[in-house]
ChimeraX commands (.cxc) that place a marker at each C-alpha (Angstrom):
marker #1 position -94.83,-44.91,-93.72 radius 0.5
marker #1 position -91.28,-43.20,-95.14 radius 0.5
marker #1 position -88.06,-45.02,-94.77 radius 0.5
marker #1 position -87.36,-46.16,-91.17 radius 0.5
marker #1 position -84.97,-44.17,-88.91 radius 0.5
marker #1 position -84.64,-46.71,-86.71 radius 0.5
marker #1 position -84.94,-50.37,-86.70 radius 0.5
marker #1 position -88.46,-50.75,-85.79 radius 0.5
marker #1 position -91.54,-52.64,-88.25 radius 0.5
marker #1 position -92.22,-51.10,-91.20 radius 0.5
marker #1 position -93.88,-51.41,-95.08 radius 0.5
marker #1 position -92.47,-50.51,-98.07 radius 0.5
marker #1 position -94.47,-51.12,-101.41 radius 0.5
marker #1 position -92.89,-52.41,-104.59 radius 0.5
marker #1 position -92.06,-50.35,-107.77 radius 0.5
marker #1 position -92.82,-52.96,-109.89 radius 0.5
marker #1 position -91.88,-51.18,-112.88 radius 0.5
marker #1 position -88.59,-51.10,-111.98 radius 0.5
marker #1 position -88.25,-54.63,-111.93 radius 0.5
marker #1 position -85.07,-56.50,-113.86 radius 0.5
marker #1 position -84.54,-60.17,-113.31 radius 0.5
marker #1 position -81.93,-62.14,-115.24 radius 0.5
marker #1 position -81.79,-65.91,-115.44 radius 0.5
marker #1 position -78.55,-67.15,-115.28 radius 0.5
marker #1 position -77.70,-70.89,-116.67 radius 0.5
marker #1 position -74.87,-72.37,-114.49 radius 0.5
marker #1 position -74.77,-75.74,-115.49 radius 0.5
marker #1 position -76.90,-77.98,-117.82 radius 0.5
marker #1 position -78.80,-76.27,-120.58 radius 0.5
marker #1 position -82.05,-75.84,-118.94 radius 0.5
marker #1 position -83.00,-75.46,-115.60 radius 0.5
marker #1 position -80.74,-77.11,-113.04 radius 0.5
marker #1 position -79.61,-77.06,-109.46 radius 0.5
marker #1 position -77.37,-73.86,-109.38 radius 0.5
marker #1 position -78.87,-71.57,-111.68 radius 0.5
marker #1 position -80.17,-68.36,-110.47 radius 0.5
marker #1 position -82.34,-65.68,-110.65 radius 0.5
marker #1 position -80.70,-62.21,-110.17 radius 0.5
marker #1 position -83.37,-59.29,-109.46 radius 0.5
marker #1 position -83.49,-55.45,-108.57 radius 0.5
marker #1 position -86.54,-53.42,-107.73 radius 0.5
marker #1 position -87.07,-49.99,-105.52 radius 0.5
marker #1 position -89.22,-49.58,-103.20 radius 0.5
marker #1 position -91.52,-46.86,-102.20 radius 0.5
marker #1 position -93.21,-44.66,-99.56 radius 0.5
marker #1 position -96.82,-44.30,-98.91 radius 0.5
marker #1 position -96.81,-41.48,-101.48 radius 0.5
marker #1 position -94.99,-43.30,-104.07 radius 0.5
marker #1 position -91.56,-41.63,-103.00 radius 0.5
marker #1 position -88.71,-44.13,-103.91 radius 0.5
marker #1 position -86.48,-44.68,-101.07 radius 0.5
marker #1 position -84.80,-47.83,-101.19 radius 0.5
marker #1 position -83.57,-50.68,-103.42 radius 0.5
marker #1 position -84.13,-54.66,-103.09 radius 0.5
marker #1 position -81.45,-57.11,-105.04 radius 0.5
marker #1 position -81.80,-60.46,-104.29 radius 0.5
marker #1 position -80.05,-63.99,-105.93 radius 0.5
marker #1 position -82.94,-66.62,-106.25 radius 0.5
marker #1 position -80.68,-70.01,-106.37 radius 0.5
marker #1 position -82.36,-73.60,-107.75 radius 0.5
marker #1 position -81.59,-76.03,-104.97 radius 0.5
marker #1 position -83.61,-78.73,-106.09 radius 0.5
marker #1 position -85.86,-79.75,-109.47 radius 0.5
marker #1 position -88.33,-82.56,-109.45 radius 0.5
marker #1 position -87.33,-84.57,-112.63 radius 0.5
marker #1 position -90.52,-86.21,-113.41 radius 0.5
marker #1 position -92.53,-82.41,-113.17 radius 0.5
marker #1 position -89.81,-80.01,-113.79 radius 0.5
marker #1 position -90.83,-78.02,-110.43 radius 0.5
marker #1 position -88.31,-76.01,-108.91 radius 0.5
marker #1 position -87.42,-75.04,-105.37 radius 0.5
marker #1 position -85.21,-71.86,-104.77 radius 0.5
marker #1 position -83.69,-70.18,-101.44 radius 0.5
marker #1 position -82.83,-66.52,-101.69 radius 0.5
marker #1 position -80.36,-64.00,-100.28 radius 0.5
marker #1 position -81.86,-60.49,-100.49 radius 0.5
marker #1 position -80.34,-56.65,-99.44 radius 0.5
marker #1 position -82.71,-54.17,-99.04 radius 0.5
marker #1 position -80.68,-50.56,-99.02 radius 0.5
marker #1 position -82.37,-47.95,-97.38 radius 0.5
marker #1 position -81.34,-44.59,-96.04 radius 0.5
marker #1 position -80.19,-45.90,-92.74 radius 0.5
marker #1 position -78.20,-48.74,-93.91 radius 0.5
marker #1 position -78.81,-52.69,-95.35 radius 0.5
marker #1 position -81.14,-55.66,-93.98 radius 0.5
marker #1 position -79.77,-58.77,-95.39 radius 0.5
marker #1 position -82.56,-62.03,-95.57 radius 0.5
marker #1 position -82.62,-65.33,-96.66 radius 0.5
marker #1 position -85.49,-67.15,-97.66 radius 0.5
marker #1 position -85.27,-70.97,-97.10 radius 0.5
marker #1 position -85.92,-73.58,-99.95 radius 0.5
marker #1 position -89.40,-72.98,-101.02 radius 0.5
marker #1 position -91.28,-74.50,-104.23 radius 0.5
marker #1 position -91.29,-71.88,-106.99 radius 0.5
marker #1 position -94.73,-70.09,-108.26 radius 0.5
marker #1 position -92.76,-68.88,-111.60 radius 0.5
marker #1 position -90.99,-70.57,-113.66 radius 0.5
marker #1 position -87.14,-70.99,-112.34 radius 0.5
marker #1 position -85.96,-69.56,-115.56 radius 0.5
marker #1 position -88.76,-66.80,-116.53 radius 0.5
marker #1 position -87.31,-63.04,-116.25 radius 0.5
marker #1 position -91.03,-61.87,-116.14 radius 0.5
marker #1 position -93.00,-63.93,-114.13 radius 0.5
marker #1 position -92.86,-63.99,-109.94 radius 0.5
marker #1 position -93.92,-65.73,-107.21 radius 0.5
marker #1 position -96.40,-63.96,-105.49 radius 0.5
marker #1 position -95.77,-64.55,-101.80 radius 0.5
marker #1 position -93.15,-65.44,-99.50 radius 0.5
marker #1 position -91.52,-64.80,-96.22 radius 0.5
marker #1 position -88.01,-64.18,-95.27 radius 0.5
marker #1 position -85.52,-64.45,-92.16 radius 0.5
marker #1 position -83.60,-61.06,-91.74 radius 0.5
marker #1 position -80.28,-62.10,-90.36 radius 0.5
marker #1 position -78.54,-58.74,-89.99 radius 0.5
marker #1 position -77.46,-55.63,-91.89 radius 0.5
marker #1 position -75.53,-52.82,-91.46 radius 0.5
marker #1 position -76.10,-48.98,-90.35 radius 0.5
marker #1 position -79.20,-49.28,-87.97 radius 0.5
marker #1 position -80.02,-53.00,-88.81 radius 0.5
marker #1 position -76.44,-53.91,-88.04 radius 0.5
marker #1 position -78.25,-56.48,-85.20 radius 0.5
marker #1 position -81.40,-57.13,-87.33 radius 0.5
marker #1 position -83.45,-59.84,-86.87 radius 0.5
marker #1 position -87.12,-60.77,-87.61 radius 0.5
marker #1 position -88.88,-61.17,-91.00 radius 0.5
marker #1 position -89.73,-59.48,-94.59 radius 0.5
marker #1 position -93.00,-61.07,-95.61 radius 0.5
marker #1 position -94.02,-60.12,-99.09 radius 0.5
marker #1 position -97.47,-60.16,-99.25 radius 0.5
marker #1 position -99.04,-60.20,-103.08 radius 0.5
marker #1 position -96.98,-58.35,-105.75 radius 0.5
marker #1 position -97.18,-55.14,-103.78 radius 0.5
marker #1 position -96.41,-54.70,-100.66 radius 0.5
marker #1 position -93.32,-56.01,-98.20 radius 0.5
marker #1 position -93.62,-55.86,-94.45 radius 0.5
marker #1 position -90.67,-55.88,-92.06 radius 0.5
marker #1 position -91.35,-57.19,-88.89 radius 0.5
marker #1 position -87.86,-56.37,-87.48 radius 0.5
marker #1 position -85.96,-55.22,-84.00 radius 0.5
marker #1 position -82.16,-54.86,-83.17 radius 0.5
marker #1 position -82.16,-56.02,-79.93 radius 0.5
marker link #1:1,2 radius 0.2
marker link #1:2,3 radius 0.2
marker link #1:3,4 radius 0.2
marker link #1:4,5 radius 0.2
marker link #1:5,6 radius 0.2
marker link #1:6,7 radius 0.2
marker link #1:7,8 radius 0.2
marker link #1:8,9 radius 0.2
marker link #1:9,10 radius 0.2
marker link #1:10,11 radius 0.2
marker link #1:11,12 radius 0.2
marker link #1:12,13 radius 0.2
marker link #1:13,14 radius 0.2
marker link #1:14,15 radius 0.2
marker link #1:15,16 radius 0.2
marker link #1:16,17 radius 0.2
marker link #1:17,18 radius 0.2
marker link #1:18,19 radius 0.2
marker link #1:19,20 radius 0.2
marker link #1:20,21 radius 0.2
marker link #1:21,22 radius 0.2
marker link #1:22,23 radius 0.2
marker link #1:23,24 radius 0.2
marker link #1:24,25 radius 0.2
marker link #1:25,26 radius 0.2
marker link #1:26,27 radius 0.2
marker link #1:27,28 radius 0.2
marker link #1:28,29 radius 0.2
marker link #1:29,30 radius 0.2
marker link #1:30,31 radius 0.2
marker link #1:31,32 radius 0.2
marker link #1:32,33 radius 0.2
marker link #1:33,34 radius 0.2
marker link #1:34,35 radius 0.2
marker link #1:35,36 radius 0.2
marker link #1:36,37 radius 0.2
marker link #1:37,38 radius 0.2
marker link #1:38,39 radius 0.2
marker link #1:39,40 radius 0.2
marker link #1:40,41 radius 0.2
marker link #1:41,42 radius 0.2
marker link #1:42,43 radius 0.2
marker link #1:43,44 radius 0.2
marker link #1:44,45 radius 0.2
marker link #1:45,46 radius 0.2
marker link #1:46,47 radius 0.2
marker link #1:47,48 radius 0.2
marker link #1:48,49 radius 0.2
marker link #1:49,50 radius 0.2
marker link #1:50,51 radius 0.2
marker link #1:51,52 radius 0.2
marker link #1:52,53 radius 0.2
marker link #1:53,54 radius 0.2
marker link #1:54,55 radius 0.2
marker link #1:55,56 radius 0.2
marker link #1:56,57 radius 0.2
marker link #1:57,58 radius 0.2
marker link #1:58,59 radius 0.2
marker link #1:59,60 radius 0.2
marker link #1:60,61 radius 0.2
marker link #1:61,62 radius 0.2
marker link #1:62,63 radius 0.2
marker link #1:63,64 radius 0.2
marker link #1:64,65 radius 0.2
marker link #1:65,66 radius 0.2
marker link #1:66,67 radius 0.2
marker link #1:67,68 radius 0.2
marker link #1:68,69 radius 0.2
marker link #1:69,70 radius 0.2
marker link #1:70,71 radius 0.2
marker link #1:71,72 radius 0.2
marker link #1:72,73 radius 0.2
marker link #1:73,74 radius 0.2
marker link #1:74,75 radius 0.2
marker link #1:75,76 radius 0.2
marker link #1:76,77 radius 0.2
marker link #1:77,78 radius 0.2
marker link #1:78,79 radius 0.2
marker link #1:79,80 radius 0.2
marker link #1:80,81 radius 0.2
marker link #1:81,82 radius 0.2
marker link #1:82,83 radius 0.2
marker link #1:83,84 radius 0.2
marker link #1:84,85 radius 0.2
marker link #1:85,86 radius 0.2
marker link #1:86,87 radius 0.2
marker link #1:87,88 radius 0.2
marker link #1:88,89 radius 0.2
marker link #1:89,90 radius 0.2
marker link #1:90,91 radius 0.2
marker link #1:91,92 radius 0.2
marker link #1:92,93 radius 0.2
marker link #1:93,94 radius 0.2
marker link #1:94,95 radius 0.2
marker link #1:95,96 radius 0.2
marker link #1:96,97 radius 0.2
marker link #1:97,98 radius 0.2
marker link #1:98,99 radius 0.2
marker link #1:99,100 radius 0.2
marker link #1:100,101 radius 0.2
marker link #1:101,102 radius 0.2
marker link #1:102,103 radius 0.2
marker link #1:103,104 radius 0.2
marker link #1:104,105 radius 0.2
marker link #1:105,106 radius 0.2
marker link #1:106,107 radius 0.2
marker link #1:107,108 radius 0.2
marker link #1:108,109 radius 0.2
marker link #1:109,110 radius 0.2
marker link #1:110,111 radius 0.2
marker link #1:111,112 radius 0.2
marker link #1:112,113 radius 0.2
marker link #1:113,114 radius 0.2
marker link #1:114,115 radius 0.2
marker link #1:115,116 radius 0.2
marker link #1:116,117 radius 0.2
marker link #1:117,118 radius 0.2
marker link #1:118,119 radius 0.2
marker link #1:119,120 radius 0.2
marker link #1:120,121 radius 0.2
marker link #1:121,122 radius 0.2
marker link #1:122,123 radius 0.2
marker link #1:123,124 radius 0.2
marker link #1:124,125 radius 0.2
marker link #1:125,126 radius 0.2
marker link #1:126,127 radius 0.2
marker link #1:127,128 radius 0.2
marker link #1:128,129 radius 0.2
marker link #1:129,130 radius 0.2
marker link #1:130,131 radius 0.2
marker link #1:131,132 radius 0.2
marker link #1:132,133 radius 0.2
marker link #1:133,134 radius 0.2
marker link #1:134,135 radius 0.2
marker link #1:135,136 radius 0.2
marker link #1:136,137 radius 0.2
marker link #1:137,138 radius 0.2
marker link #1:138,139 radius 0.2
marker link #1:139,140 radius 0.2
marker link #1:140,141 radius 0.2
view
């Protein structure tokens, strides 16, 4: 499917070659609450054409002092020709090291909370399937 022209369900593929992530250590040295992973990648249609961008900020909201495991919460901004979708992911355990700029979480569901343009009243979800695909289940009623 190409980039959506209306607010409806669609699927896009990640261009993982375009992916960049930076870790920002805000507090004490090492991973702590408030640290962030800031990222970017391009999204493609089924033909491999770049049709949009995904930008995110994942903030560490919990660190288990015994195991070092972290939970993050993220804000996501998906820019497409028809507008921007804004989604959030509530706190969940990370599969990747919070400070890693190369490791990735492989799945996750995000709640669509609005946007702009054709997505101004968007609601629904964005599901990341593996490391390749984002499924958008959105409506703008």
